[in-house]
Phi, psi and omega in degrees: 000322178298322178288322173299311185297326178297324182280328178292321177304323176295329182259011177064033177265152182291135176291131175275127180244143177205163177219138185231136172245141175238136180212156175244129182178171177279139183226157168256138178218155181154185179276133180239135181109202179184179177061231177283351189229095180236119179239147174269130182210167175240143179222157174134172179302318177311312179298309175306320180289318177296326173294324180288319176299322183298327183298331185287333184301320178285323178296325185256003175068034183241148186268324179235129169227151180226161174276165178301324181295324175287321182298330182302332181270344184227037184318306188297332182264001179242152175223150176301131177265330181141189178247141183222137173282112181262149173311132171096349182257145187268342181223162184290142182252131169296136179237137182241152176225169180295132179300317185274007184262123174274132178300144173258170182305134177303149177278141176277141185295145179280000000 
């Protein structure tokens, strides 16, 4: 994606921004709904934490952020970004990012 954005910038094409959050935990998954509206989805506290960390990617100008549980499995490539009070949490949660990723300017709310 970085290479695509670099070449797009030279052609004055809009840059594509995205953010990914990674976490390790148990989830429930399957088809939810019925009749004319059936969706395959994942639910549970692990999904909620990943979603809340993902909201930080734009605010912090990072592409990839992880929980401490995920960082334990990839320690050499990740560094602590800090601790953040996430919605639904009673205490601050440690968040990690890629060592070799320089933060980009944070996105402004639309």
